[in-house]
N, CA and C atoms as an extended XYZ file, in Angstrom:
333
Properties=species:S:1:pos:R:3:atomname:S:1:resname:S:1:resid:I:1 pbc="F F F"
N       -26.632      -12.062       20.673 N   MET     1
C       -25.301      -12.162       20.086 CA  MET     1
C       -25.143      -13.552       19.475 C   MET     1
N       -24.542      -13.566       18.317 N   THR     2
C       -24.193      -14.827       17.685 CA  THR     2
C       -22.681      -14.892       17.582 C   THR     2
N       -22.091      -15.876       18.226 N   ALA     3
C       -20.642      -16.077       18.150 CA  ALA     3
C       -20.369      -17.233       17.205 C   ALA     3
N       -19.447      -17.024       16.293 N   LEU     4
C       -19.055      -18.062       15.345 CA  LEU     4
C       -17.594      -18.403       15.592 C   LEU     4
N       -17.310      -19.663       15.836 N   LYS     5
C       -15.938      -20.092       16.088 CA  LYS     5
C       -15.320      -20.613       14.796 C   LYS     5
N       -14.123      -20.142       14.509 N   TYR     6
C       -13.426      -20.484       13.265 CA  TYR     6
C       -13.429      -21.985       13.002 C   TYR     6
N       -13.056      -22.776       14.007 N   ASP     7
C       -12.942      -24.227       13.822 CA  ASP     7
C       -14.281      -24.919       13.592 C   ASP     7
N       -15.378      -24.219       13.886 N   GLU     8
C       -16.705      -24.807       13.716 CA  GLU     8
C       -17.417      -24.320       12.451 C   GLU     8
N       -16.824      -23.362       11.737 N   LEU     9
C       -17.451      -22.839       10.528 CA  LEU     9
C       -17.354      -23.855        9.398 C   LEU     9
N       -18.422      -24.002        8.616 N   PRO    10
C       -18.345      -24.881        7.445 CA  PRO    10
C       -17.267      -24.379        6.479 C   PRO    10
N       -16.579      -25.309        5.853 N   VAL    11
C       -15.491      -24.983        4.932 CA  VAL    11
C       -15.954      -25.230        3.502 C   VAL    11
N       -15.721      -24.238        2.644 N   THR    12
C       -15.931      -24.408        1.206 CA  THR    12
C       -14.558      -24.473        0.565 C   THR    12
N       -14.298      -25.536       -0.186 N   HIS    13
C       -13.028      -25.666       -0.909 CA  HIS    13
C       -13.220      -25.013       -2.271 C   HIS    13
N       -12.670      -23.816       -2.401 N   VAL    14
C       -12.831      -23.035       -3.626 CA  VAL    14
C       -12.084      -23.699       -4.771 C   VAL    14
N       -10.866      -24.125       -4.492 N   ASN    15
C       -10.028      -24.887       -5.420 CA  ASN    15
C        -8.903      -25.501       -4.596 C   ASN    15
N        -8.037      -26.253       -5.246 N   ALA    16
C        -6.911      -26.847       -4.524 CA  ALA    16
C        -6.085      -25.723       -3.904 C   ALA    16
N        -5.964      -25.725       -2.588 N   GLY    17
C        -5.146      -24.715       -1.919 CA  GLY    17
C        -5.887      -23.479       -1.466 C   GLY    17
N        -7.217      -23.413       -1.656 N   THR    18
C        -7.981      -22.244       -1.218 CA  THR    18
C        -9.259      -22.697       -0.523 C   THR    18
N        -9.412      -22.253        0.742 N   GLU    19
C       -10.604      -22.570        1.529 CA  GLU    19
C       -11.288      -21.280        1.960 C   GLU    19
N       -12.606      -21.371        2.133 N   ARG    20
C       -13.389      -20.197        2.504 CA  ARG    20
C       -14.340      -20.567        3.651 C   ARG    20
N       -14.404      -19.680        4.675 N   ARG    21
C       -15.342      -19.802        5.782 CA  ARG    21
C       -16.069      -18.466        5.888 C   ARG    21
N       -17.355      -18.486        6.256 N   LEU    22
C       -18.072      -17.221        6.281 CA  LEU    22
C       -19.121      -17.141        7.371 C   LEU    22
N       -19.489      -15.900        7.656 N   GLY    23
C       -20.593      -15.567        8.541 CA  GLY    23
C       -21.260      -14.330        7.967 C   GLY    23
N       -22.551      -14.133        8.278 N   HIS    24
C       -23.227      -12.977        7.705 CA  HIS    24
C       -24.477      -12.599        8.479 C   HIS    24
N       -24.897      -11.354        8.266 N   THR    25
C       -26.197      -10.859        8.691 CA  THR    25
C       -27.020      -10.706        7.414 C   THR    25
N       -28.116       -9.984        7.490 N   ASP    26
C       -28.911       -9.763        6.282 CA  ASP    26
C       -28.201       -8.867        5.274 C   ASP    26
N       -27.276       -8.003        5.736 N   ASN    27
C       -26.679       -6.997        4.862 CA  ASN    27
C       -25.158       -7.007        4.782 C   ASN    27
N       -24.505       -7.769        5.637 N   LEU    28
C       -23.046       -7.735        5.709 CA  LEU    28
C       -22.509       -9.155        5.826 C   LEU    28
N       -21.413       -9.421        5.121 N   MET    29
C       -20.806      -10.755        5.140 CA  MET    29
C       -19.316      -10.638        5.427 C   MET    29
N       -18.818      -11.542        6.280 N   ILE    30
C       -17.381      -11.677        6.508 CA  ILE    30
C       -16.958      -13.038        5.977 C   ILE    30
N       -15.849      -13.050        5.254 N   VAL    31
C       -15.354      -14.277        4.638 CA  VAL    31
C       -13.874      -14.406        4.965 C   VAL    31
N       -13.492      -15.542        5.542 N   ILE    32
C       -12.080      -15.825        5.825 CA  ILE    32
C       -11.589      -16.736        4.709 C   ILE    32
N       -10.589      -16.270        3.983 N   VAL    33
C       -10.047      -17.026        2.856 CA  VAL    33
C        -8.633      -17.456        3.215 C   VAL    33
N        -8.399      -18.772        3.236 N   ASP    34
C        -7.081      -19.326        3.528 CA  ASP    34
C        -6.469      -19.887        2.257 C   ASP    34
N        -5.285      -19.386        1.922 N   PHE    35
C        -4.515      -19.876        0.780 CA  PHE    35
C        -3.362      -20.714        1.327 C   PHE    35
N        -3.181      -21.928        0.818 N   THR    36
C        -2.109      -22.799        1.302 CA  THR    36
C        -1.242      -23.323        0.164 C   THR    36
N        -1.344      -22.720       -1.001 N   ASP    37
C        -0.624      -23.224       -2.175 CA  ASP    37
C         0.355      -22.206       -2.752 C   ASP    37
N         0.824      -21.287       -1.929 N   GLY    38
C         1.758      -20.268       -2.411 CA  GLY    38
C         3.191      -20.727       -2.261 C   GLY    38
N         4.109      -19.941       -2.709 N   PRO    39
C         3.887      -18.712       -3.460 CA  PRO    39
C         3.499      -18.999       -4.909 C   PRO    39
N         2.862      -18.004       -5.523 N   LYS    40
C         2.425      -18.136       -6.913 CA  LYS    40
C         3.198      -17.158       -7.791 C   LYS    40
N         3.473      -17.587       -9.009 N   ALA    41
C         4.247      -16.767       -9.941 CA  ALA    41
C         3.419      -15.652      -10.568 C   ALA    41
N         2.097      -15.842      -10.603 N   GLU    42
C         1.206      -14.874      -11.251 CA  GLU    42
C        -0.033      -14.654      -10.387 C   GLU    42
N        -0.705      -13.523      -10.575 N   PRO    43
C        -1.980      -13.315       -9.878 CA  PRO    43
C        -3.057      -14.265      -10.405 C   PRO    43
N        -4.045      -14.548       -9.566 N   ASP    44
C        -5.221      -15.276      -10.019 CA  ASP    44
C        -5.904      -14.445      -11.109 C   ASP    44
N        -6.739      -15.061      -11.929 N   PRO    45
C        -7.469      -14.281      -12.932 CA  PRO    45
C        -8.342      -13.216      -12.247 C   PRO    45
N        -8.427      -12.037      -12.833 N   PRO    46
C        -9.248      -10.989      -12.218 CA  PRO    46
C       -10.729      -11.339      -12.290 C   PRO    46
N       -11.468      -10.810      -11.331 N   HIS    47
C       -12.915      -10.956      -11.309 CA  HIS    47
C       -13.513       -9.647      -10.806 C   HIS    47
N       -14.812       -9.511      -10.935 N   ARG    48
C       -15.514       -8.329      -10.437 CA  ARG    48
C       -16.894       -8.758       -9.976 C   ARG    48
N       -17.487       -7.935       -9.106 N   HIS    49
C       -18.824       -8.212       -8.594 CA  HIS    49
C       -19.442       -6.896       -8.144 C   HIS    49
N       -20.764       -6.859       -8.023 N   PRO    50
C       -21.427       -5.610       -7.646 CA  PRO    50
C       -21.276       -5.248       -6.165 C   PRO    50
N       -20.731       -6.146       -5.373 N   HIS    51
C       -20.594       -5.915       -3.931 CA  HIS    51
C       -19.413       -5.007       -3.633 C   HIS    51
N       -19.542       -4.158       -2.623 N   GLU    52
C       -18.391       -3.441       -2.103 CA  GLU    52
C       -17.624       -4.411       -1.215 C   GLU    52
N       -16.293       -4.299       -1.202 N   GLN    53
C       -15.454       -5.252       -0.472 CA  GLN    53
C       -14.347       -4.510        0.245 C   GLN    53
N       -14.067       -4.935        1.477 N   VAL    54
C       -12.889       -4.493        2.218 CA  VAL    54
C       -12.159       -5.758        2.636 C   VAL    54
N       -10.856       -5.826        2.349 N   SER    55
C       -10.055       -7.013        2.667 CA  SER    55
C        -8.936       -6.640        3.633 C   SER    55
N        -8.790       -7.457        4.665 N   TYR    56
C        -7.740       -7.304        5.675 CA  TYR    56
C        -6.770       -8.463        5.516 C   TYR    56
N        -5.491       -8.165        5.426 N   ILE    57
C        -4.471       -9.205        5.310 CA  ILE    57
C        -4.107       -9.645        6.730 C   ILE    57
N        -4.524      -10.863        7.089 N   ALA    58
C        -4.301      -11.371        8.440 CA  ALA    58
C        -3.007      -12.177        8.550 C   ALA    58
N        -2.587      -12.798        7.444 N   GLU    59
C        -1.400      -13.650        7.465 CA  GLU    59
C        -0.796      -13.682        6.067 C   GLU    59
N         0.523      -13.771        5.996 N   GLY    60
C         1.215      -13.889        4.715 CA  GLY    60
C         1.342      -12.557        4.000 C   GLY    60
N         1.841      -12.658        2.769 N   GLU    61
C         1.996      -11.469        1.933 CA  GLU    61
C         1.399      -11.749        0.572 C   GLU    61
N         0.799      -10.711       -0.005 N   VAL    62
C         0.156      -10.838       -1.308 CA  VAL    62
C         0.431       -9.592       -2.134 C   VAL    62
N         0.275       -9.744       -3.424 N   ILE    63
C         0.130       -8.592       -4.300 CA  ILE    63
C        -1.347       -8.525       -4.627 C   ILE    63
N        -1.955       -7.390       -4.329 N   PHE    64
C        -3.370       -7.198       -4.637 CA  PHE    64
C        -3.443       -6.343       -5.890 C   PHE    64
N        -4.153       -6.841       -6.872 N   VAL    65
C        -4.315       -6.132       -8.138 CA  VAL    65
C        -5.721       -5.542       -8.148 C   VAL    65
N        -5.798       -4.224       -8.214 N   LEU    66
C        -7.074       -3.512       -8.234 CA  LEU    66
C        -7.093       -2.631       -9.474 C   LEU    66
N        -7.897       -3.033      -10.459 N   GLY    67
C        -7.848       -2.345      -11.746 CA  GLY    67
C        -6.478       -2.570      -12.359 C   GLY    67
N        -5.763       -1.503      -12.632 N   GLU    68
C        -4.408       -1.590      -13.197 CA  GLU    68
C        -3.326       -1.462      -12.128 C   GLU    68
N        -3.720       -1.206      -10.885 N   GLU    69
C        -2.767       -0.958       -9.800 CA  GLU    69
C        -2.416       -2.245       -9.061 C   GLU    69
N        -1.114       -2.471       -8.822 N   LYS    70
C        -0.633       -3.616       -8.046 CA  LYS    70
C         0.024       -3.090       -6.773 C   LYS    70
N        -0.371       -3.679       -5.618 N   THR    71
C         0.158       -3.235       -4.340 CA  THR    71
C         0.599       -4.441       -3.520 C   THR    71
N         1.814       -4.384       -2.988 N   HIS    72
C         2.341       -5.429       -2.100 CA  HIS    72
C         1.770       -5.178       -0.707 C   HIS    72
N         1.056       -6.169       -0.173 N   LEU    73
C         0.425       -6.042        1.137 CA  LEU    73
C         0.938       -7.101        2.089 C   LEU    73
N         1.007       -6.744        3.371 N   LYS    74
C         1.462       -7.664        4.413 CA  LYS    74
C         0.471       -7.619        5.569 C   LYS    74
N         0.640       -8.482        6.588 N   PRO    75
C        -0.322       -8.512        7.686 CA  PRO    75
C        -0.580       -7.126        8.286 C   PRO    75
N        -1.864       -6.847        8.482 N   GLY    76
C        -2.286       -5.560        9.020 CA  GLY    76
C        -2.748       -4.583        7.963 C   GLY    76
N        -2.415       -4.852        6.697 N   ASP    77
C        -2.821       -3.956        5.616 CA  ASP    77
C        -4.264       -4.230        5.202 C   ASP    77
N        -4.890       -3.203        4.630 N   ILE    78
C        -6.283       -3.271        4.196 CA  ILE    78
C        -6.378       -2.738        2.775 C   ILE    78
N        -7.258       -3.337        1.995 N   VAL    79
C        -7.545       -2.826        0.656 CA  VAL    79
C        -9.057       -2.667        0.535 C   VAL    79
N        -9.477       -1.585       -0.117 N   VAL    80
C       -10.890       -1.288       -0.325 CA  VAL    80
C       -11.189       -1.468       -1.814 C   VAL    80
N       -12.181       -2.310       -2.120 N   VAL    81
C       -12.528       -2.636       -3.502 CA  VAL    81
C       -13.923       -2.086       -3.795 C   VAL    81
N       -14.013       -1.063       -4.640 N   PRO    82
C       -15.331       -0.548       -5.006 CA  PRO    82
C       -16.115       -1.553       -5.855 C   PRO    82
N       -17.393       -1.351       -5.925 N   SER    83
C       -18.274       -2.191       -6.725 CA  SER    83
C       -17.829       -2.244       -8.183 C   SER    83
N       -17.829       -3.453       -8.753 N   ASN    84
C       -17.581       -3.707      -10.178 CA  ASN    84
C       -16.185       -3.354      -10.680 C   ASN    84
N       -15.203       -3.193       -9.800 N   VAL    85
C       -13.822       -2.947      -10.224 CA  VAL    85
C       -13.098       -4.290      -10.290 C   VAL    85
N       -12.459       -4.616      -11.432 N   PRO    86
C       -11.726       -5.876      -11.531 CA  PRO    86
C       -10.601       -5.936      -10.497 C   PRO    86
N       -10.429       -7.117       -9.893 N   HIS    87
C        -9.373       -7.285       -8.897 CA  HIS    87
C        -8.971       -8.749       -8.799 C   HIS    87
N        -7.769       -8.968       -8.261 N   SER    88
C        -7.257      -10.318       -8.055 CA  SER    88
C        -6.142      -10.263       -7.024 C   SER    88
N        -5.647      -11.451       -6.665 N   VAL    89
C        -4.599      -11.540       -5.661 CA  VAL    89
C        -3.529      -12.515       -6.144 C   VAL    89
N        -2.293      -12.212       -5.790 N   GLN    90
C        -1.168      -13.119       -6.026 CA  GLN    90
C        -0.545      -13.406       -4.663 C   GLN    90
N        -0.572      -14.655       -4.252 N   VAL    91
C        -0.017      -15.056       -2.955 CA  VAL    91
C         1.506      -15.148       -3.092 C   VAL    91
N         2.223      -14.453       -2.200 N   LEU    92
C         3.690      -14.408       -2.258 CA  LEU    92
C         4.361      -15.334       -1.249 C   LEU    92
N         3.602      -15.830       -0.278 N   THR    93
C         4.136      -16.688        0.776 CA  THR    93
C         3.457      -18.048        0.709 C   THR    93
N         4.000      -19.017        1.424 N   GLU    94
C         3.420      -20.365        1.394 CA  GLU    94
C         1.954      -20.356        1.813 C   GLU    94
N         1.648      -19.561        2.846 N   ARG    95
C         0.268      -19.442        3.338 CA  ARG    95
C        -0.116      -17.963        3.377 C   ARG    95
N        -1.393      -17.719        3.208 N   ALA    96
C        -1.921      -16.364        3.383 CA  ALA    96
C        -3.365      -16.484        3.854 C   ALA    96
N        -3.792      -15.513        4.657 N   ARG    97
C        -5.189      -15.452        5.105 CA  ARG    97
C        -5.692      -14.028        4.891 C   ARG    97
N        -6.781      -13.919        4.146 N   LEU    98
C        -7.451      -12.651        3.945 CA  LEU    98
C        -8.808      -12.725        4.618 C   LEU    98
N        -9.202      -11.639        5.244 N   VAL    99
C       -10.524      -11.523        5.838 CA  VAL    99
C       -11.265      -10.474        5.021 C   VAL    99
N       -12.265      -10.928        4.278 N   ASP   100
C       -13.018      -10.065        3.369 CA  ASP   100
C       -14.374       -9.741        3.970 C   ASP   100
N       -14.804       -8.499        3.826 N   CYS   101
C       -16.151       -8.090        4.211 CA  CYS   101
C       -16.861       -7.596        2.956 C   CYS   101
N       -18.116       -7.998        2.793 N   PHE   102
C       -18.897       -7.636        1.622 CA  PHE   102
C       -20.232       -7.037        2.036 C   PHE   102
N       -20.671       -6.043        1.267 N   THR   103
C       -22.017       -5.538        1.379 CA  THR   103
C       -22.501       -5.222       -0.034 C   THR   103
N       -23.693       -5.642       -0.420 N   PRO   104
C       -24.536       -6.587        0.311 CA  PRO   104
C       -23.863       -7.956        0.356 C   PRO   104
N       -24.506       -8.908        1.019 N   ILE   105
C       -23.892      -10.223        1.160 CA  ILE   105
C       -23.760      -10.900       -0.206 C   ILE   105
N       -22.786      -11.800       -0.308 N   ARG   106
C       -22.548      -12.570       -1.525 CA  ARG   106
C       -23.467      -13.776       -1.528 C   ARG   106
N       -24.643      -13.617       -2.102 N   GLU   107
C       -25.589      -14.739       -2.193 CA  GLU   107
C       -24.964      -15.936       -2.891 C   GLU   107
N       -24.060      -15.670       -3.868 N   ASP   108
C       -23.408      -16.768       -4.601 CA  ASP   108
C       -22.529      -17.614       -3.697 C   ASP   108
N       -22.080      -17.087       -2.573 N   PHE   109
C       -21.257      -17.866       -1.632 CA  PHE   109
C       -22.129      -18.770       -0.753 C   PHE   109
N       -23.413      -18.540       -0.711 N   LEU   110
C       -24.307      -19.317        0.158 CA  LEU   110
C       -24.808      -20.588       -0.502 C   LEU   110
N       -24.608      -20.726       -1.797 N   THR   111
C       -25.121      -21.901       -2.505 CA  THR   111
C       -24.061      -22.956       -2.668 C   THR   111
């Protein structure tokens, strides 16, 4: 068993107000994304990737944009993102935490 403690995970500063911590196996990755610069008036620019993604809203509220669909999500909600579908998030509260799982792992997050 490998236990990873949140406070001991390396932090990647994605941009001002967004931090990322992660753990992974050979085929599955979990990423904790902390937003501290909300609320935002607009969603972040959309992006897409070949990885399948499941996101759990652990803290705060967001609008998740998946393709053309916008959904208001709160703690406990989950969104499933198929491979190569454009998506983005708009943080509605001062802080938000999303827990993302990816398969295969995001090699781009390891560099």
